[in-house]
MARBA-895445 format. One line per field, with one value per atom (N, C-alpha, C): residue number from 1; residue in three letters; atom name; x, y, z. Coordinates in steps of 0.1 Angstrom, whole numbers. Layout:
residues N
num = (NUM, ...) $
residu = (ALA, ...) $
atome = (CA, ...) $
east = (X, ...) $
north = (Y, ...) $
up = (Z, ...) $
//
This chain:
residues 207
num = (1, 1, 1, 2, 2, 2, 3, 3, 3, 4, 4, 4, 5, 5, 5, 6, 6, 6, 7, 7, 7, 8, 8, 8, 9, 9, 9, 10, 10, 10, 11, 11, 11, 12, 12, 12, 13, 13, 13, 14, 14, 14, 15, 15, 15, 16, 16, 16, 17, 17, 17, 18, 18, 18, 19, 19, 19, 20, 20, 20, 21, 21, 21, 22, 22, 22, 23, 23, 23, 24, 24, 24, 25, 25, 25, 26, 26, 26, 27, 27, 27, 28, 28, 28, 29, 29, 29, 30, 30, 30, 31, 31, 31, 32, 32, 32, 33, 33, 33, 34, 34, 34, 35, 35, 35, 36, 36, 36, 37, 37, 37, 38, 38, 38, 39, 39, 39, 40, 40, 40, 41, 41, 41, 42, 42, 42, 43, 43, 43, 44, 44, 44, 45, 45, 45, 46, 46, 46, 47, 47, 47, 48, 48, 48, 49, 49, 49, 50, 50, 50, 51, 51, 51, 52, 52, 52, 53, 53, 53, 54, 54, 54, 55, 55, 55, 56, 56, 56, 57, 57, 57, 58, 58, 58, 59, 59, 59, 60, 60, 60, 61, 61, 61, 62, 62, 62, 63, 63, 63, 64, 64, 64, 65, 65, 65, 66, 66, 66, 67, 67, 67, 68, 68, 68, 69, 69, 69, 70, 70, 70, 71, 71, 71, 72, 72, 72, 73, 73, 73, 74, 74, 74, 75, 75, 75, 76, 76, 76, 77, 77, 77, 78, 78, 78, 79, 79, 79, 80, 80, 80, 81, 81, 81, 82, 82, 82, 83, 83, 83, 84, 84, 84, 85, 85, 85, 86, 86, 86, 87, 87, 87, 88, 88, 88, 89, 89, 89, 90, 90, 90, 91, 91, 91, 92, 92, 92, 93, 93, 93, 94, 94, 94, 95, 95, 95, 96, 96, 96, 97, 97, 97, 98, 98, 98, 99, 99, 99, 100, 100, 100, 101, 101, 101, 102, 102, 102, 103, 103, 103, 104, 104, 104, 105, 105, 105, 106, 106, 106, 107, 107, 107, 108, 108, 108, 109, 109, 109, 110, 110, 110, 111, 111, 111, 112, 112, 112, 113, 113, 113, 114, 114, 114, 115, 115, 115, 116, 116, 116, 117, 117, 117, 118, 118, 118, 119, 119, 119, 120, 120, 120, 121, 121, 121, 122, 122, 122, 123, 123, 123, 124, 124, 124, 125, 125, 125, 126, 126, 126, 127, 127, 127, 128, 128, 128, 129, 129, 129, 130, 130, 130, 131, 131, 131, 132, 132, 132, 133, 133, 133, 134, 134, 134, 135, 135, 135, 136, 136, 136, 137, 137, 137, 138, 138, 138, 139, 139, 139, 140, 140, 140, 141, 141, 141, 142, 142, 142, 143, 143, 143, 144, 144, 144, 145, 145, 145, 146, 146, 146, 147, 147, 147, 148, 148, 148, 149, 149, 149, 150, 150, 150, 151, 151, 151, 152, 152, 152, 153, 153, 153, 154, 154, 154, 155, 155, 155, 156, 156, 156, 157, 157, 157, 158, 158, 158, 159, 159, 159, 160, 160, 160, 161, 161, 161, 162, 162, 162, 163, 163, 163, 164, 164, 164, 165, 165, 165, 166, 166, 166, 167, 167, 167, 168, 168, 168, 169, 169, 169, 170, 170, 170, 171, 171, 171, 172, 172, 172, 173, 173, 173, 174, 174, 174, 175, 175, 175, 176, 176, 176, 177, 177, 177, 178, 178, 178, 179, 179, 179, 180, 180, 180, 181, 181, 181, 182, 182, 182, 183, 183, 183, 184, 184, 184, 185, 185, 185, 186, 186, 186, 187, 187, 187, 188, 188, 188, 189, 189, 189, 190, 190, 190, 191, 191, 191, 192, 192, 192, 193, 193, 193, 194, 194, 194, 195, 195, 195, 196, 196, 196, 197, 197, 197, 198, 198, 198, 199, 199, 199, 200, 200, 200, 201, 201, 201, 202, 202, 202, 203, 203, 203, 204, 204, 204, 205, 205, 205, 206, 206, 206, 207, 207, 207) $
residu = (MET, MET, MET, GLN, GLN, GLN, LEU, LEU, LEU, ASP, ASP, ASP, ILE, ILE, ILE, ILE, ILE, ILE, VAL, VAL, VAL, VAL, VAL, VAL, ILE, ILE, ILE, MET, MET, MET, ILE, ILE, ILE, GLY, GLY, GLY, ALA, ALA, ALA, LEU, LEU, LEU, ALA, ALA, ALA, ALA, ALA, ALA, LEU, LEU, LEU, ALA, ALA, ALA, LEU, LEU, LEU, ALA, ALA, ALA, ALA, ALA, ALA, GLY, GLY, GLY, MET, MET, MET, ALA, ALA, ALA, TYR, TYR, TYR, GLN, GLN, GLN, ARG, ARG, ARG, ILE, ILE, ILE, VAL, VAL, VAL, SER, SER, SER, ALA, ALA, ALA, ARG, ARG, ARG, LEU, LEU, LEU, GLU, GLU, GLU, GLU, GLU, GLU, ALA, ALA, ALA, ARG, ARG, ARG, ARG, ARG, ARG, LEU, LEU, LEU, LEU, LEU, LEU, MET, MET, MET, GLU, GLU, GLU, GLY, GLY, GLY, SER, SER, SER, ILE, ILE, ILE, VAL, VAL, VAL, ASP, ASP, ASP, PRO, PRO, PRO, GLU, GLU, GLU, THR, THR, THR, GLY, GLY, GLY, ALA, ALA, ALA, SER, SER, SER, SER, SER, SER, ARG, ARG, ARG, ARG, ARG, ARG, PHE, PHE, PHE, LEU, LEU, LEU, LEU, LEU, LEU, GLU, GLU, GLU, ARG, ARG, ARG, PHE, PHE, PHE, GLY, GLY, GLY, GLN, GLN, GLN, GLU, GLU, GLU, PHE, PHE, PHE, GLN, GLN, GLN, LYS, LYS, LYS, ALA, ALA, ALA, ARG, ARG, ARG, ARG, ARG, ARG, HIS, HIS, HIS, GLY, GLY, GLY, SER, SER, SER, THR, THR, THR, LEU, LEU, LEU, ALA, ALA, ALA, CYS, CYS, CYS, ILE, ILE, ILE, ALA, ALA, ALA, VAL, VAL, VAL, GLY, GLY, GLY, ILE, ILE, ILE, ASP, ASP, ASP, ASP, ASP, ASP, PHE, PHE, PHE, ALA, ALA, ALA, LEU, LEU, LEU, LEU, LEU, LEU, GLU, GLU, GLU, GLU, GLU, GLU, ARG, ARG, ARG, PHE, PHE, PHE, GLY, GLY, GLY, ARG, ARG, ARG, ASP, ASP, ASP, ALA, ALA, ALA, CYS, CYS, CYS, ALA, ALA, ALA, ARG, ARG, ARG, LEU, LEU, LEU, LEU, LEU, LEU, ARG, ARG, ARG, GLN, GLN, GLN, PHE, PHE, PHE, ALA, ALA, ALA, ASP, ASP, ASP, ILE, ILE, ILE, CYS, CYS, CYS, ARG, ARG, ARG, ALA, ALA, ALA, SER, SER, SER, ALA, ALA, ALA, ARG, ARG, ARG, LEU, LEU, LEU, TYR, TYR, TYR, ASP, ASP, ASP, ILE, ILE, ILE, VAL, VAL, VAL, GLY, GLY, GLY, ARG, ARG, ARG, TYR, TYR, TYR, GLU, GLU, GLU, ARG, ARG, ARG, ASP, ASP, ASP, GLU, GLU, GLU, PHE, PHE, PHE, VAL, VAL, VAL, LEU, LEU, LEU, LEU, LEU, LEU, LEU, LEU, LEU, PRO, PRO, PRO, ASP, ASP, ASP, THR, THR, THR, ASP, ASP, ASP, ALA, ALA, ALA, PRO, PRO, PRO, GLY, GLY, GLY, ALA, ALA, ALA, ALA, ALA, ALA, ALA, ALA, ALA, VAL, VAL, VAL, ALA, ALA, ALA, GLU, GLU, GLU, ARG, ARG, ARG, ILE, ILE, ILE, ARG, ARG, ARG, ARG, ARG, ARG, SER, SER, SER, ILE, ILE, ILE, ALA, ALA, ALA, GLY, GLY, GLY, ASP, ASP, ASP, LEU, LEU, LEU, VAL, VAL, VAL, ILE, ILE, ILE, ASN, ASN, ASN, THR, THR, THR, GLY, GLY, GLY, THR, THR, THR, CYS, CYS, CYS, ASN, ASN, ASN, ILE, ILE, ILE, PHE, PHE, PHE, VAL, VAL, VAL, SER, SER, SER, MET, MET, MET, SER, SER, SER, ALA, ALA, ALA, GLY, GLY, GLY, VAL, VAL, VAL, ALA, ALA, ALA, ALA, ALA, ALA, LEU, LEU, LEU, VAL, VAL, VAL, PRO, PRO, PRO, THR, THR, THR, ASP, ASP, ASP, GLU, GLU, GLU, GLY, GLY, GLY, VAL, VAL, VAL, ASP, ASP, ASP, HIS, HIS, HIS, LEU, LEU, LEU, LEU, LEU, LEU, ARG, ARG, ARG, ARG, ARG, ARG, VAL, VAL, VAL, TYR, TYR, TYR, GLU, GLU, GLU, ALA, ALA, ALA, LEU, LEU, LEU, ALA, ALA, ALA, ALA, ALA, ALA, ALA, ALA, ALA, ARG, ARG, ARG, ASN, ASN, ASN, SER, SER, SER, GLY, GLY, GLY, LYS, LYS, LYS, ASN, ASN, ASN, ARG, ARG, ARG, ILE, ILE, ILE, VAL, VAL, VAL, LYS, LYS, LYS, ALA, ALA, ALA, THR, THR, THR) $
atome = (N, CA, C, N, CA, C, N, CA, C, N, CA, C, N, CA, C, N, CA, C, N, CA, C, N, CA, C, N, CA, C, N, CA, C, N, CA, C, N, CA, C, N, CA, C, N, CA, C, N, CA, C, N, CA, C, N, CA, C, N, CA, C, N, CA, C, N, CA, C, N, CA, C, N, CA, C, N, CA, C, N, CA, C, N, CA, C, N, CA, C, N, CA, C, N, CA, C, N, CA, C, N, CA, C, N, CA, C, N, CA, C, N, CA, C, N, CA, C, N, CA, C, N, CA, C, N, CA, C, N, CA, C, N, CA, C, N, CA, C, N, CA, C, N, CA, C, N, CA, C, N, CA, C, N, CA, C, N, CA, C, N, CA, C, N, CA, C, N, CA, C, N, CA, C, N, CA, C, N, CA, C, N, CA, C, N, CA, C, N, CA, C, N, CA, C, N, CA, C, N, CA, C, N, CA, C, N, CA, C, N, CA, C, N, CA, C, N, CA, C, N, CA, C, N, CA, C, N, CA, C, N, CA, C, N, CA, C, N, CA, C, N, CA, C, N, CA, C, N, CA, C, N, CA, C, N, CA, C, N, CA, C, N, CA, C, N, CA, C, N, CA, C, N, CA, C, N, CA, C, N, CA, C, N, CA, C, N, CA, C, N, CA, C, N, CA, C, N, CA, C, N, CA, C, N, CA, C, N, CA, C, N, CA, C, N, CA, C, N, CA, C, N, CA, C, N, CA, C, N, CA, C, N, CA, C, N, CA, C, N, CA, C, N, CA, C, N, CA, C, N, CA, C, N, CA, C, N, CA, C, N, CA, C, N, CA, C, N, CA, C, N, CA, C, N, CA, C, N, CA, C, N, CA, C, N, CA, C, N, CA, C, N, CA, C, N, CA, C, N, CA, C, N, CA, C, N, CA, C, N, CA, C, N, CA, C, N, CA, C, N, CA, C, N, CA, C, N, CA, C, N, CA, C, N, CA, C, N, CA, C, N, CA, C, N, CA, C, N, CA, C, N, CA, C, N, CA, C, N, CA, C, N, CA, C, N, CA, C, N, CA, C, N, CA, C, N, CA, C, N, CA, C, N, CA, C, N, CA, C, N, CA, C, N, CA, C, N, CA, C, N, CA, C, N, CA, C, N, CA, C, N, CA, C, N, CA, C, N, CA, C, N, CA, C, N, CA, C, N, CA, C, N, CA, C, N, CA, C, N, CA, C, N, CA, C, N, CA, C, N, CA, C, N, CA, C, N, CA, C, N, CA, C, N, CA, C, N, CA, C, N, CA, C, N, CA, C, N, CA, C, N, CA, C, N, CA, C, N, CA, C, N, CA, C, N, CA, C, N, CA, C, N, CA, C, N, CA, C, N, CA, C, N, CA, C, N, CA, C, N, CA, C, N, CA, C, N, CA, C, N, CA, C, N, CA, C, N, CA, C, N, CA, C, N, CA, C, N, CA, C, N, CA, C, N, CA, C, N, CA, C, N, CA, C, N, CA, C, N, CA, C, N, CA, C, N, CA, C, N, CA, C, N, CA, C, N, CA, C, N, CA, C, N, CA, C, N, CA, C, N, CA, C, N, CA, C, N, CA, C, N, CA, C, N, CA, C, N, CA, C, N, CA, C) $
east = (8, 0, 9, 19, 28, 35, 39, 46, 38, 24, 15, 15, 14, 13, 26, 38, 50, 51, 46, 46, 37, 25, 16, 23, 29, 36, 47, 55, 66, 60, 49, 43, 39, 32, 28, 39, 50, 62, 68, 69, 74, 65, 52, 43, 44, 46, 48, 61, 71, 84, 83, 76, 74, 66, 56, 48, 56, 64, 72, 83, 89, 98, 92, 80, 73, 70, 66, 63, 75, 86, 99, 103, 102, 106, 97, 84, 75, 78, 83, 87, 99, 109, 121, 117, 108, 104, 97, 88, 81, 91, 101, 111, 119, 122, 130, 122, 109, 100, 98, 97, 95, 108, 119, 132, 133, 129, 129, 120, 108, 99, 105, 111, 118, 128, 137, 148, 142, 132, 125, 120, 113, 108, 119, 130, 141, 147, 148, 154, 146, 133, 124, 125, 130, 130, 144, 154, 168, 177, 185, 195, 206, 209, 218, 233, 236, 250, 254, 244, 247, 239, 229, 221, 211, 211, 200, 187, 177, 164, 165, 158, 158, 151, 154, 147, 132, 128, 113, 107, 113, 107, 107, 118, 119, 107, 105, 94, 81, 79, 66, 63, 73, 72, 71, 78, 77, 63, 57, 43, 33, 35, 27, 29, 41, 44, 40, 41, 36, 21, 13, -1, -5, 3, 0, 2, 13, 17, 6, 2, -9, -22, -25, -38, -38, -27, -27, -20, -15, -9, 4, 11, 24, 35, 47, 59, 65, 73, 80, 92, 103, 115, 123, 132, 141, 155, 164, 178, 183, 190, 197, 212, 219, 233, 241, 254, 262, 277, 285, 300, 305, 313, 319, 329, 328, 337, 338, 326, 326, 331, 327, 332, 347, 353, 368, 374, 368, 373, 373, 362, 360, 370, 373, 382, 396, 399, 413, 415, 405, 408, 400, 391, 385, 371, 364, 350, 349, 358, 357, 358, 368, 371, 359, 354, 343, 330, 328, 317, 317, 328, 330, 327, 332, 329, 314, 307, 293, 285, 289, 283, 286, 298, 302, 294, 292, 285, 270, 264, 250, 249, 259, 259, 259, 268, 268, 255, 249, 236, 226, 225, 215, 218, 231, 234, 231, 230, 227, 212, 204, 190, 183, 170, 162, 157, 152, 148, 137, 128, 117, 119, 131, 135, 138, 137, 141, 153, 163, 175, 176, 174, 173, 183, 187, 197, 188, 190, 182, 188, 201, 209, 221, 230, 241, 250, 253, 262, 255, 242, 235, 223, 221, 211, 201, 189, 178, 174, 173, 168, 154, 144, 130, 128, 124, 123, 109, 100, 87, 88, 77, 76, 89, 95, 107, 106, 111, 111, 124, 126, 139, 151, 150, 161, 165, 155, 158, 165, 160, 167, 181, 183, 197, 206, 201, 209, 213, 204, 207, 218, 216, 226, 240, 240, 253, 259, 251, 257, 263, 257, 262, 275, 275, 287, 299, 297, 308, 313, 304, 308, 316, 311, 318, 333, 334, 347, 356, 351, 360, 362, 352, 353, 353, 349, 348, 361, 368, 381, 382, 391, 394, 409, 410, 423, 429, 440, 446, 457, 460, 470, 483, 485, 497, 493, 480, 476, 460, 455, 441, 437, 427, 422, 409, 408, 396, 387, 374, 365, 355, 347, 337, 323, 313, 300, 292, 283, 275, 260, 252, 238, 228, 217, 206, 195, 188, 177, 165, 154, 141, 130, 121, 109, 97, 86, 74, 68, 64, 57, 44, 35, 21, 22, 32, 33, 38, 43, 47, 35, 34, 22, 23, 35, 37, 51, 54, 67, 78, 74, 84, 88, 79, 82, 92, 89, 98, 112, 112, 125, 133, 126, 132, 139, 132, 137, 149, 149, 160, 172, 170, 181, 187, 179, 184, 193, 189, 197, 210, 210, 222, 232, 226, 234, 241, 233, 238, 250, 248, 259, 272, 271, 282, 288, 280, 285, 291, 288, 293, 305, 312, 324, 324, 313, 312, 315, 313, 315, 306, 294, 285, 270, 262, 247, 240, 231, 222, 208, 200, 186, 179, 168, 160, 152, 150, 141, 127) $
north = (-12, 0, 12, 13, 24, 25, 14, 14, 21, 17, 23, 38, 42, 57, 64, 57, 63, 64, 53, 53, 64, 66, 77, 91, 92, 105, 107, 97, 98, 102, 95, 98, 112, 117, 131, 141, 137, 146, 147, 135, 135, 142, 141, 148, 163, 167, 182, 187, 179, 183, 184, 174, 174, 186, 190, 201, 214, 215, 227, 228, 216, 216, 221, 216, 219, 234, 240, 254, 262, 258, 265, 264, 253, 251, 261, 261, 269, 284, 288, 302, 305, 295, 297, 299, 290, 291, 304, 308, 321, 332, 332, 343, 344, 332, 331, 336, 332, 337, 352, 357, 372, 379, 374, 380, 379, 368, 367, 377, 379, 389, 403, 405, 419, 421, 411, 413, 414, 407, 408, 422, 427, 441, 451, 450, 459, 458, 446, 444, 452, 453, 460, 475, 479, 494, 500, 492, 497, 490, 497, 491, 486, 473, 467, 472, 476, 480, 494, 503, 517, 522, 515, 520, 530, 534, 544, 536, 543, 537, 529, 518, 510, 518, 514, 520, 518, 506, 503, 513, 514, 523, 537, 542, 555, 558, 549, 552, 551, 543, 542, 556, 561, 574, 585, 584, 594, 596, 584, 584, 591, 587, 593, 608, 613, 627, 635, 628, 635, 637, 627, 629, 639, 639, 648, 663, 665, 678, 683, 674, 678, 681, 673, 675, 688, 691, 703, 715, 713, 725, 728, 719, 721, 719, 723, 722, 708, 703, 691, 692, 687, 688, 675, 672, 661, 664, 656, 658, 644, 644, 632, 635, 627, 629, 616, 619, 607, 612, 602, 605, 606, 616, 618, 607, 602, 591, 579, 575, 564, 551, 548, 536, 536, 547, 547, 545, 551, 549, 534, 528, 514, 505, 509, 501, 503, 515, 518, 513, 514, 512, 499, 493, 481, 483, 472, 472, 475, 469, 470, 485, 491, 505, 514, 511, 520, 516, 504, 501, 509, 510, 519, 533, 537, 551, 554, 545, 547, 548, 539, 540, 554, 558, 571, 582, 581, 590, 591, 579, 579, 585, 583, 589, 604, 610, 624, 630, 623, 627, 628, 617, 617, 628, 630, 641, 655, 656, 669, 672, 661, 662, 664, 666, 667, 653, 651, 638, 632, 640, 635, 635, 639, 637, 622, 618, 604, 604, 596, 595, 580, 578, 564, 561, 549, 545, 541, 549, 548, 539, 542, 534, 528, 521, 514, 524, 536, 546, 559, 560, 572, 572, 583, 585, 596, 594, 604, 609, 622, 627, 633, 628, 633, 643, 655, 667, 672, 668, 674, 688, 696, 710, 718, 715, 722, 727, 739, 744, 742, 747, 745, 752, 764, 770, 763, 758, 751, 738, 731, 718, 721, 732, 735, 738, 744, 747, 733, 724, 711, 704, 704, 698, 705, 718, 725, 721, 719, 714, 701, 692, 678, 680, 688, 689, 694, 704, 709, 698, 691, 680, 669, 666, 656, 660, 673, 678, 678, 680, 680, 667, 658, 646, 633, 632, 619, 616, 605, 602, 587, 583, 568, 567, 559, 556, 544, 547, 537, 529, 533, 527, 535, 543, 552, 566, 569, 583, 583, 595, 597, 604, 598, 604, 611, 624, 631, 630, 629, 628, 639, 640, 651, 644, 652, 647, 658, 653, 662, 659, 669, 668, 675, 669, 676, 679, 690, 694, 697, 693, 695, 697, 707, 709, 706, 702, 698, 710, 708, 719, 714, 722, 718, 708, 709, 700, 686, 684, 670, 661, 651, 642, 631, 629, 618, 618, 608, 607, 605, 596, 594, 606, 615, 628, 636, 637, 645, 639, 626, 619, 620, 620, 622, 636, 646, 660, 661, 655, 656, 649, 637, 630, 637, 644, 652, 663, 669, 679, 673, 661, 655, 652, 648, 645, 658, 669, 682, 687, 684, 687, 680, 667, 659, 663, 667, 670, 684, 692, 706, 708, 697, 698, 691, 686, 678, 687, 681, 689, 701, 700, 711, 707, 716, 714, 721, 714, 720, 719, 729, 729, 725, 717, 712, 724, 724, 734, 730) $
up = (0, 0, 0, 9, 9, -4, -10, -23, -33, -33, -43, -41, -29, -26, -31, -29, -33, -48, -55, -70, -75, -69, -73, -72, -60, -57, -68, -71, -80, -94, -98, -111, -112, -101, -100, -101, -94, -94, -108, -115, -128, -138, -136, -145, -143, -131, -128, -134, -133, -139, -154, -160, -174, -179, -171, -174, -173, -162, -160, -171, -175, -186, -199, -201, -213, -214, -202, -202, -204, -198, -199, -214, -220, -234, -243, -240, -247, -246, -234, -232, -240, -240, -248, -263, -268, -282, -285, -276, -278, -278, -269, -269, -282, -287, -299, -311, -311, -322, -322, -310, -308, -313, -309, -314, -329, -335, -349, -356, -350, -355, -354, -343, -341, -351, -353, -363, -377, -380, -393, -395, -385, -386, -387, -379, -380, -394, -400, -413, -424, -422, -431, -429, -418, -415, -416, -411, -410, -420, -427, -436, -427, -427, -417, -419, -432, -434, -430, -430, -427, -414, -410, -399, -403, -416, -421, -423, -425, -429, -442, -443, -455, -466, -479, -490, -489, -485, -484, -474, -462, -452, -456, -463, -468, -477, -487, -497, -490, -480, -473, -467, -459, -453, -463, -474, -484, -489, -492, -496, -486, -474, -463, -462, -462, -461, -473, -485, -497, -496, -492, -491, -481, -470, -459, -463, -471, -476, -486, -494, -504, -497, -487, -480, -472, -465, -456, -462, -474, -481, -474, -468, -461, -470, -465, -473, -471, -481, -480, -490, -485, -493, -492, -501, -500, -505, -501, -505, -509, -521, -525, -524, -517, -514, -518, -523, -526, -525, -521, -520, -534, -537, -550, -553, -566, -571, -562, -557, -547, -554, -566, -573, -574, -577, -578, -565, -554, -541, -537, -540, -537, -544, -557, -565, -559, -554, -549, -535, -526, -512, -507, -515, -512, -505, -506, -501, -486, -478, -463, -459, -465, -461, -465, -477, -482, -475, -470, -462, -449, -443, -431, -434, -446, -451, -452, -458, -460, -446, -437, -423, -417, -418, -413, -420, -433, -441, -436, -434, -429, -415, -407, -393, -394, -403, -405, -410, -419, -425, -414, -405, -395, -384, -381, -372, -377, -390, -396, -397, -395, -397, -384, -384, -372, -368, -356, -351, -360, -365, -372, -387, -392, -406, -408, -421, -424, -433, -429, -437, -442, -454, -460, -470, -471, -481, -493, -504, -516, -526, -529, -538, -530, -536, -529, -521, -528, -522, -521, -521, -521, -511, -505, -494, -498, -494, -495, -482, -479, -467, -470, -462, -464, -453, -456, -447, -447, -438, -437, -432, -436, -432, -434, -446, -450, -464, -467, -480, -487, -499, -506, -499, -495, -488, -475, -468, -456, -459, -469, -473, -478, -485, -490, -479, -468, -456, -449, -449, -443, -452, -465, -474, -473, -471, -469, -456, -446, -433, -434, -442, -444, -452, -463, -471, -464, -455, -447, -437, -431, -422, -429, -441, -449, -452, -456, -460, -448, -436, -424, -417, -418, -409, -417, -429, -436, -443, -439, -445, -446, -455, -456, -451, -440, -435, -442, -450, -458, -450, -438, -430, -431, -441, -442, -443, -447, -448, -448, -446, -447, -460, -467, -479, -476, -478, -475, -488, -485, -496, -496, -506, -507, -512, -511, -516, -524, -532, -539, -535, -537, -533, -543, -544, -551, -541, -543, -534, -542, -537, -543, -533, -536, -527, -535, -528, -534, -541, -554, -562, -567, -571, -576, -587, -595, -607, -604, -592, -588, -586, -595, -595, -585, -580, -570, -565, -556, -551, -561, -572, -582, -589, -592, -599, -590, -577, -569, -568, -567, -566, -579, -590, -603, -604, -599, -599, -590, -578, -569, -574, -581, -587, -599, -606, -617, -612, -600, -594, -589, -584, -579, -591, -602, -614, -619, -618, -623, -613, -600, -591, -594, -598, -601, -614, -624, -637, -638, -628, -628, -619, -615, -607, -594, -589, -577, -565, -553, -540, -540, -544, -544, -543, -542, -540, -552, -558, -568, -565, -566, -564, -577, -575, -587, -592, -605, -611, -611) $
//
């Protein structure tokens, strides 16, 4: 009789341990799933190589701010920036050095913008800044702040010397003829191309 009681107690204890172990395992699995969801969400919002916003997130916010500006009649501007001769720099100094350069570039762009501005990586070596409630002169001032910071702080350390680099930028503000985000982006990239074609290390406003 006592043996039967002991057996029952042991079975109950084992069942309790199994249940506790199952719950602990379930908590571990749930935590890992939550972490995976978090990383997936961050991956869709943040560019992992530079820390800037991803192109997808940038375009989503661009669409929202475009509609908001149209609805309320508020200002909206954007800046397209890129390091001058980046392909040549990468060929000369290597991908690793230029990857560090891009991250530093993104950091400078974010430091030059406001907290609610969006700095997104639009192309491999180019970034777009989305500036709500900002007109063309205000955006040009931000671009000039970035350009001056780049000229003073952005370098490639080759191990034997520092190579200083420059950047060019295009600036565009929302106008009534802009039919959508694509139109505004096309104008700002035309301005960026004009800056590069006219000598680099400069800022050009879109027409």
